[in-house]
mmCIF file of the C-alpha atoms, coordinates in Angstrom:
data_MODEL
# 
_entry.id   MODEL 
# 
loop_
_atom_site.group_PDB 
_atom_site.id 
_atom_site.type_symbol 
_atom_site.label_atom_id 
_atom_site.label_alt_id 
_atom_site.label_comp_id 
_atom_site.label_asym_id 
_atom_site.label_entity_id 
_atom_site.label_seq_id 
_atom_site.pdbx_PDB_ins_code 
_atom_site.Cartn_x 
_atom_site.Cartn_y 
_atom_site.Cartn_z 
_atom_site.occupancy 
_atom_site.B_iso_or_equiv 
_atom_site.pdbx_formal_charge 
_atom_site.auth_seq_id 
_atom_site.auth_comp_id 
_atom_site.auth_asym_id 
_atom_site.auth_atom_id 
_atom_site.pdbx_PDB_model_num 
ATOM 1  C CA . MET A 1 1  ? -0.534  4.056   13.280  1.00 0.00 ? 1  MET A CA 1 
ATOM 2  C CA . SER A 1 2  ? -0.589  7.533   12.353  1.00 0.00 ? 2  SER A CA 1 
ATOM 3  C CA . LEU A 1 3  ? 2.549   8.804   10.142  1.00 0.00 ? 3  LEU A CA 1 
ATOM 4  C CA . SER A 1 4  ? 3.899   12.382  10.538  1.00 0.00 ? 4  SER A CA 1 
ATOM 5  C CA . ASN A 1 5  ? 4.299   14.654  7.364   1.00 0.00 ? 5  ASN A CA 1 
ATOM 6  C CA . ARG A 1 6  ? 8.038   13.966  7.852   1.00 0.00 ? 6  ARG A CA 1 
ATOM 7  C CA . GLN A 1 7  ? 7.883   9.970   7.645   1.00 0.00 ? 7  GLN A CA 1 
ATOM 8  C CA . LEU A 1 8  ? 5.138   10.618  4.649   1.00 0.00 ? 8  LEU A CA 1 
ATOM 9  C CA . ARG A 1 9  ? 7.841   12.572  2.591   1.00 0.00 ? 9  ARG A CA 1 
ATOM 10 C CA . TYR A 1 10 ? 10.492  10.072  3.490   1.00 0.00 ? 10 TYR A CA 1 
ATOM 11 C CA . LEU A 1 11 ? 8.255   7.114   2.306   1.00 0.00 ? 11 LEU A CA 1 
ATOM 12 C CA . ARG A 1 12 ? 6.958   8.905   -0.763  1.00 0.00 ? 12 ARG A CA 1 
ATOM 13 C CA . GLY A 1 13 ? 10.909  9.256   -1.483  1.00 0.00 ? 13 GLY A CA 1 
ATOM 14 C CA . LEU A 1 14 ? 11.200  5.441   -1.359  1.00 0.00 ? 14 LEU A CA 1 
ATOM 15 C CA . CYS A 1 15 ? 8.307   4.691   -3.492  1.00 0.00 ? 15 CYS A CA 1 
ATOM 16 C CA . HIS A 1 16 ? 9.684   6.410   -6.622  1.00 0.00 ? 16 HIS A CA 1 
ATOM 17 C CA . LYS A 1 17 ? 11.877  3.278   -7.269  1.00 0.00 ? 17 LYS A CA 1 
ATOM 18 C CA . LEU A 1 18 ? 9.548   0.695   -6.491  1.00 0.00 ? 18 LEU A CA 1 
ATOM 19 C CA . LYS A 1 19 ? 7.384   -1.529  -9.071  1.00 0.00 ? 19 LYS A CA 1 
ATOM 20 C CA . PRO A 1 20 ? 3.989   -2.586  -8.530  1.00 0.00 ? 20 PRO A CA 1 
ATOM 21 C CA . VAL A 1 21 ? 4.037   -5.908  -6.453  1.00 0.00 ? 21 VAL A CA 1 
ATOM 22 C CA . VAL A 1 22 ? 0.004   -6.503  -6.709  1.00 0.00 ? 22 VAL A CA 1 
ATOM 23 C CA . MET A 1 23 ? -2.434  -5.675  -9.693  1.00 0.00 ? 23 MET A CA 1 
ATOM 24 C CA . VAL A 1 24 ? -6.237  -5.227  -8.705  1.00 0.00 ? 24 VAL A CA 1 
ATOM 25 C CA . GLY A 1 25 ? -8.047  -5.991  -11.993 1.00 0.00 ? 25 GLY A CA 1 
ATOM 26 C CA . ASP A 1 26 ? -11.770 -6.794  -12.877 1.00 0.00 ? 26 ASP A CA 1 
ATOM 27 C CA . LYS A 1 27 ? -12.399 -9.180  -10.088 1.00 0.00 ? 27 LYS A CA 1 
ATOM 28 C CA . GLY A 1 28 ? -11.537 -6.920  -7.698  1.00 0.00 ? 28 GLY A CA 1 
ATOM 29 C CA . LEU A 1 29 ? -10.344 -7.726  -4.104  1.00 0.00 ? 29 LEU A CA 1 
ATOM 30 C CA . SER A 1 30 ? -10.688 -11.453 -4.309  1.00 0.00 ? 30 SER A CA 1 
ATOM 31 C CA . GLU A 1 31 ? -9.376  -13.624 -1.775  1.00 0.00 ? 31 GLU A CA 1 
ATOM 32 C CA . ASN A 1 32 ? -6.311  -14.387 -3.611  1.00 0.00 ? 32 ASN A CA 1 
ATOM 33 C CA . VAL A 1 33 ? -5.603  -10.848 -4.060  1.00 0.00 ? 33 VAL A CA 1 
ATOM 34 C CA . ARG A 1 34 ? -6.080  -10.042 -0.365  1.00 0.00 ? 34 ARG A CA 1 
ATOM 35 C CA . THR A 1 35 ? -3.565  -12.927 0.195   1.00 0.00 ? 35 THR A CA 1 
ATOM 36 C CA . GLU A 1 36 ? -0.701  -11.422 -1.850  1.00 0.00 ? 36 GLU A CA 1 
ATOM 37 C CA . ILE A 1 37 ? -1.487  -7.908  -0.502  1.00 0.00 ? 37 ILE A CA 1 
ATOM 38 C CA . GLU A 1 38 ? -0.935  -9.538  2.836   1.00 0.00 ? 38 GLU A CA 1 
ATOM 39 C CA . THR A 1 39 ? 2.069   -11.267 1.965   1.00 0.00 ? 39 THR A CA 1 
ATOM 40 C CA . ALA A 1 40 ? 3.435   -8.195  0.245   1.00 0.00 ? 40 ALA A CA 1 
ATOM 41 C CA . LEU A 1 41 ? 2.946   -5.927  3.317   1.00 0.00 ? 41 LEU A CA 1 
ATOM 42 C CA . ASN A 1 42 ? 4.118   -8.245  5.660   1.00 0.00 ? 42 ASN A CA 1 
ATOM 43 C CA . HIS A 1 43 ? 7.563   -8.901  3.753   1.00 0.00 ? 43 HIS A CA 1 
ATOM 44 C CA . HIS A 1 44 ? 8.248   -5.402  2.242   1.00 0.00 ? 44 HIS A CA 1 
ATOM 45 C CA . GLU A 1 45 ? 6.107   -3.077  4.504   1.00 0.00 ? 45 GLU A CA 1 
ATOM 46 C CA . LEU A 1 46 ? 6.192   -0.452  1.655   1.00 0.00 ? 46 LEU A CA 1 
ATOM 47 C CA . VAL A 1 47 ? 4.400   -1.615  -1.413  1.00 0.00 ? 47 VAL A CA 1 
ATOM 48 C CA . LYS A 1 48 ? 2.840   -0.173  -4.569  1.00 0.00 ? 48 LYS A CA 1 
ATOM 49 C CA . ILE A 1 49 ? -0.467  -1.441  -5.778  1.00 0.00 ? 49 ILE A CA 1 
ATOM 50 C CA . LYS A 1 50 ? -1.837  -1.046  -9.390  1.00 0.00 ? 50 LYS A CA 1 
ATOM 51 C CA . LEU A 1 51 ? -5.759  -0.640  -9.258  1.00 0.00 ? 51 LEU A CA 1 
ATOM 52 C CA . LYS A 1 52 ? -7.107  -1.206  -12.771 1.00 0.00 ? 52 LYS A CA 1 
ATOM 53 C CA . ALA A 1 53 ? -10.568 0.575   -12.678 1.00 0.00 ? 53 ALA A CA 1 
ATOM 54 C CA . ASP A 1 54 ? -12.661 3.740   -12.524 1.00 0.00 ? 54 ASP A CA 1 
ATOM 55 C CA . ARG A 1 55 ? -11.744 6.608   -9.954  1.00 0.00 ? 55 ARG A CA 1 
ATOM 56 C CA . GLU A 1 56 ? -14.592 5.879   -7.707  1.00 0.00 ? 56 GLU A CA 1 
ATOM 57 C CA . THR A 1 57 ? -13.775 2.034   -7.400  1.00 0.00 ? 57 THR A CA 1 
ATOM 58 C CA . ARG A 1 58 ? -10.032 2.752   -7.087  1.00 0.00 ? 58 ARG A CA 1 
ATOM 59 C CA . THR A 1 59 ? -10.922 5.165   -4.110  1.00 0.00 ? 59 THR A CA 1 
ATOM 60 C CA . ALA A 1 60 ? -13.207 2.442   -2.637  1.00 0.00 ? 60 ALA A CA 1 
ATOM 61 C CA . TRP A 1 61 ? -10.554 -0.365  -2.929  1.00 0.00 ? 61 TRP A CA 1 
ATOM 62 C CA . ALA A 1 62 ? -7.816  1.793   -1.152  1.00 0.00 ? 62 ALA A CA 1 
ATOM 63 C CA . ASN A 1 63 ? -10.199 2.496   1.524   1.00 0.00 ? 63 ASN A CA 1 
ATOM 64 C CA . GLN A 1 64 ? -11.008 -1.229  1.874   1.00 0.00 ? 64 GLN A CA 1 
ATOM 65 C CA . ILE A 1 65 ? -7.015  -2.020  1.439   1.00 0.00 ? 65 ILE A CA 1 
ATOM 66 C CA . GLU A 1 66 ? -6.505  0.674   4.321   1.00 0.00 ? 66 GLU A CA 1 
ATOM 67 C CA . GLN A 1 67 ? -9.137  -0.823  6.770   1.00 0.00 ? 67 GLN A CA 1 
ATOM 68 C CA . SER A 1 68 ? -8.645  -4.389  6.111   1.00 0.00 ? 68 SER A CA 1 
ATOM 69 C CA . PHE A 1 69 ? -4.916  -4.891  6.570   1.00 0.00 ? 69 PHE A CA 1 
ATOM 70 C CA . GLY A 1 70 ? -4.432  -1.822  9.030   1.00 0.00 ? 70 GLY A CA 1 
ATOM 71 C CA . ALA A 1 71 ? -2.150  0.016   6.095   1.00 0.00 ? 71 ALA A CA 1 
ATOM 72 C CA . GLU A 1 72 ? -1.551  3.550   5.688   1.00 0.00 ? 72 GLU A CA 1 
ATOM 73 C CA . THR A 1 73 ? -1.868  5.125   2.369   1.00 0.00 ? 73 THR A CA 1 
ATOM 74 C CA . VAL A 1 74 ? 1.282   6.922   1.372   1.00 0.00 ? 74 VAL A CA 1 
ATOM 75 C CA . GLN A 1 75 ? 0.311   8.145   -2.080  1.00 0.00 ? 75 GLN A CA 1 
ATOM 76 C CA . THR A 1 76 ? -1.924  7.582   -4.916  1.00 0.00 ? 76 THR A CA 1 
ATOM 77 C CA . ILE A 1 77 ? -0.955  8.743   -8.500  1.00 0.00 ? 77 ILE A CA 1 
ATOM 78 C CA . GLY A 1 78 ? -3.553  7.646   -11.084 1.00 0.00 ? 78 GLY A CA 1 
ATOM 79 C CA . GLN A 1 79 ? -3.737  3.989   -11.093 1.00 0.00 ? 79 GLN A CA 1 
ATOM 80 C CA . VAL A 1 80 ? -1.349  3.182   -8.541  1.00 0.00 ? 80 VAL A CA 1 
ATOM 81 C CA . ALA A 1 81 ? -1.398  3.484   -4.793  1.00 0.00 ? 81 ALA A CA 1 
ATOM 82 C CA . SER A 1 82 ? 1.234   3.028   -2.143  1.00 0.00 ? 82 SER A CA 1 
ATOM 83 C CA . PHE A 1 83 ? 0.801   1.694   1.219   1.00 0.00 ? 83 PHE A CA 1 
ATOM 84 C CA . PHE A 1 84 ? 2.831   1.032   4.150   1.00 0.00 ? 84 PHE A CA 1 
ATOM 85 C CA . ARG A 1 85 ? 2.514   -1.151  7.284   1.00 0.00 ? 85 ARG A CA 1 
ATOM 86 C CA . ARG A 1 86 ? 5.006   -1.802  9.732   1.00 0.00 ? 86 ARG A CA 1 
ATOM 87 C CA . ASN A 1 87 ? 5.934   -5.358  10.588  1.00 0.00 ? 87 ASN A CA 1 
ATOM 88 C CA . PRO A 1 88 ? 5.994   -5.702  14.029  1.00 0.00 ? 88 PRO A CA 1 
ATOM 89 C CA . LYS A 1 89 ? 8.308   -8.517  14.670  1.00 0.00 ? 89 LYS A CA 1 
ATOM 90 C CA . LYS A 1 90 ? 10.964  -7.476  11.665  1.00 0.00 ? 90 LYS A CA 1 
ATOM 91 C CA . PRO A 1 91 ? 10.881  -3.935  10.630  1.00 0.00 ? 91 PRO A CA 1 
ATOM 92 C CA . VAL A 1 92 ? 12.555  -3.499  7.356   1.00 0.00 ? 92 VAL A CA 1 
ATOM 93 C CA . ILE A 1 93 ? 12.247  0.239   7.139   1.00 0.00 ? 93 ILE A CA 1 
ATOM 94 C CA . ASP A 1 94 ? 13.680  2.612   9.640   1.00 0.00 ? 94 ASP A CA 1 
ATOM 95 C CA . LEU A 1 95 ? 11.268  5.673   9.871   1.00 0.00 ? 95 LEU A CA 1 
ATOM 96 C CA . PRO A 1 96 ? 12.868  8.900   10.648  1.00 0.00 ? 96 PRO A CA 1 
ATOM 97 C CA . THR A 1 97 ? 11.136  10.614  14.016  1.00 0.00 ? 97 THR A CA 1 
# 
């Protein structure tokens, strides 16, 4: 799913009030962290994830999250990345067209 610029701007605006739901630390994207990300995306659709590592590792983790979960990166600021994935059964966020 590719988001338009208008939809990305809208989602970035929603991200401001969010707190990170999942934190990825020294152990990386372990099975437990993957389960938490999956649950958060299913429930919230738009989530912030704190990635505690150097820049190259954070970029690699963000790419893995995009590919593994079918999520889109909305924005990345420092160690915090925001991801969006539409819930096909019960959509939570009404995106502009």
